[in-house]
C-alpha positions in Angstrom: -44.6 38.0 20.0 -45.9 35.8 17.3 -46.1 32.0 17.8 -44.5 29.9 15.1 -46.9 27.7 13.2 -46.0 24.0 12.5 -45.1 24.9 8.9 -42.8 27.8 10.0 -41.1 25.4 12.5 -40.7 22.7 9.8 -39.2 25.2 7.3 -36.7 26.4 10.0 -35.7 22.9 10.9 -35.2 22.0 7.3 -33.0 25.0 6.7 -31.0 24.3 9.8 -30.6 20.7 8.7 -29.4 21.7 5.2 -26.9 24.2 6.7 -25.6 21.5 9.1 -25.1 19.0 6.3 -23.4 21.5 4.2 -20.9 22.4 6.9 -20.3 18.7 7.8 -19.8 17.8 4.2 -17.0 20.3 3.8 -15.4 19.8 7.2 -12.5 17.8 5.6 -12.0 20.1 2.7 -8.7 21.8 3.0 -5.5 20.5 4.4 -5.0 17.2 6.3 -1.9 15.8 8.0 -1.0 12.1 7.3 1.4 11.4 10.2 4.7 9.7 9.9 4.4 6.0 10.5 0.8 5.7 9.3 0.2 2.1 8.3 -0.9 1.4 4.7 -2.0 -2.0 3.4 -0.5 -2.8 0.0 -0.5 -5.7 -2.4 1.2 -6.7 -5.7 -0.6 -7.1 -9.0 -1.9 -10.8 -8.7 -0.8 -11.3 -12.3 2.8 -10.5 -11.5 5.4 -13.1 -10.5 7.7 -11.9 -7.8 10.3 -14.6 -7.6 14.0 -14.7 -7.3 14.2 -16.4 -10.7 12.3 -13.6 -12.5 13.6 -10.3 -11.2 16.9 -8.5 -10.6 17.9 -6.0 -7.9 16.7 -2.4 -8.6 13.7 -3.4 -10.7 10.5 -1.5 -9.8 7.3 -3.5 -9.1 3.8 -2.0 -9.2 1.9 -2.2 -6.0 -1.6 -0.9 -5.1 -3.4 0.2 -2.0 -5.4 -2.8 -0.7 -7.5 -0.7 1.7 -8.3 3.0 1.8 -6.3 5.2 4.2 -8.7 6.9 6.6 -8.3 9.6 9.2 -11.1 10.2 11.6 -13.4 8.0 9.5 -12.8 10.0 6.4 -11.1 8.5 3.3 -7.9 10.4 2.6 -6.4 8.0 0.0 -8.7 5.7 -2.0 -8.2 2.0 -2.3 -6.5 1.1 -5.6 -4.0 3.9 -5.5 -0.9 2.7 -7.3 2.7 2.9 -6.2 6.1 1.3 -6.5 8.1 -1.3 -4.6 11.7 -2.0 -5.6 13.7 -5.2 -5.6 16.3 -4.6 -2.9 18.2 -7.9 -2.9 17.8 -11.1 -4.9 19.8 -14.3 -5.2 18.7 -16.9 -7.7 18.5 -20.6 -6.6 21.8 -22.2 -7.3 23.7 -25.4 -7.7 24.3 -27.6 -4.7 20.7 -27.3 -3.8 20.9 -23.7 -2.6 17.5 -22.0 -2.4 17.0 -18.5 -3.8 16.1 -15.4 -1.7 14.4 -12.1 -2.5 13.7 -8.8 -0.6 11.3 -6.2 -1.9 11.1 -2.7 -0.4 8.0 -0.6 -0.5 9.0 2.9 -1.8 6.0 5.1 -2.7 2.3 5.4 -3.3 0.6 8.0 -5.5 -2.5 9.5 -3.7 -5.8 8.7 -5.4 -9.1 10.4 -4.6 -10.0 13.8 -3.4 -6.8 14.5 -1.5 -3.4 15.1 -3.1 0.1 16.0 -1.7 0.7 19.7 -1.6 3.6 19.4 -4.1 1.9 16.6 -6.2 4.6 14.1 -5.3 4.0 10.5 -4.3 4.0 9.6 -0.6 7.2 7.9 0.5 6.8 4.5 2.1 9.0 2.2 4.2 8.8 -1.5 4.9 9.8 -4.6 3.1 8.9 -8.2 2.5 11.3 -11.1 2.0 11.2 -14.7 1.0 13.6 -17.6 0.9 13.4 -20.6 -1.4 13.8 -24.1 0.1 17.1 -25.8 0.0 17.7 -29.1 -1.6 21.3 -29.6 -0.5 20.7 -32.9 1.2 18.9 -34.3 -1.8 21.6 -33.1 -4.2 24.4 -34.8 -2.3 22.5 -37.9 -1.3 21.8 -38.6 -5.0 25.4 -37.8 -5.9 24.5 -35.0 -8.3 26.1 -32.3 -6.1 26.0 -29.0 -8.1 23.5 -30.2 -10.7 20.4 -30.0 -8.5 19.2 -26.5 -7.8 17.3 -25.3 -4.8 13.8 -23.7 -5.1 13.4 -20.1 -6.1 12.1 -17.7 -3.4 8.5 -16.6 -4.1 6.7 -13.6 -2.6 2.9 -14.3 -2.8 1.1 -11.7 -4.8 -2.3 -12.6 -3.3 -1.3 -11.4 0.2 -1.7 -8.0 1.8 1.4 -6.4 3.3 1.9 -3.5 5.7 4.0 -0.5 4.8 4.4 2.8 6.7 4.6 6.4 5.6 7.9 8.2 5.8 7.7 11.6 7.5 4.7 13.8 8.0 2.8 14.4 4.8 0.3 17.2 4.1 -2.6 16.4 1.7 -5.0 19.0 0.3 -8.4 18.9 -1.1 -9.5 21.4 -3.7 
């Protein structure tokens, strides 16, 4: 039986290392399950104004993924993926010092990166964010202006990160 020289041993270890890296690099290739209820962090475009004075119910608002979605340390959906939220309910600030209110519902996110849904569709989301404008009722009646003074519009901050959750189990595939 022949003894391995140091060069033979170095070549063998290099080949084994390359094969190991090749297998590890493709371990996530294929199909991945994104479980129902997976939390995703989303935000609004900071240039947008999401206020009860500017939107109406049913209007879509662009959102984007604030953090990548990972499973087992591997990125499944890249940060920056875009999606949609929808204005669910809105009441403008009104006379008598009534403050406005707004509720926005997160509806979907389109996968970005190596993995895509098996049917190419967006991933459905659940969750919502609400805001209420402050009332100025006391001020309006103290000053005797009654219905003339309006309350403040509700504002949803666009520089904040919000949590939405995936709806149903979603399979994603990598080519």
